[in-house]
C-alpha angles and dihedrals in degrees: 000000000000109000096210140000093252104058090103089065094059132100109198099241124189116220118248115264090245124035118188093195140268106348094219096043090052089055094051100033092250129149133234140194104204134005131231131188125216109239092209101054108002098245112159115223140162124266128252090262088063119088096248102035092209098166097058092039089056091047093054097041096045096038090239101136105183126075127183126208112243094188114126111271095012124112104168129119131207130211106216092200101044093033094224131133123216143148120254119211131184110278093031097078 
């Protein structure tokens, strides 16, 4: 079963070993709660519980629908368009 209609647009990207924070918040001196990584281009942004919601804004503006949590111990992804959470594994991309 395909969890969303955008899985075919995803490259299964591994997060960098060190993440300084939300790329956009770091530029403007903002703050974030949790971090997400775009599974199309690898951009790191802040979650929708953060004041600036950079990850989902990037997803909508760039047409990159799937974000992955890069919080320690989390492996889920979220499709911004279909509003569905799921786990991506190698071979399912």
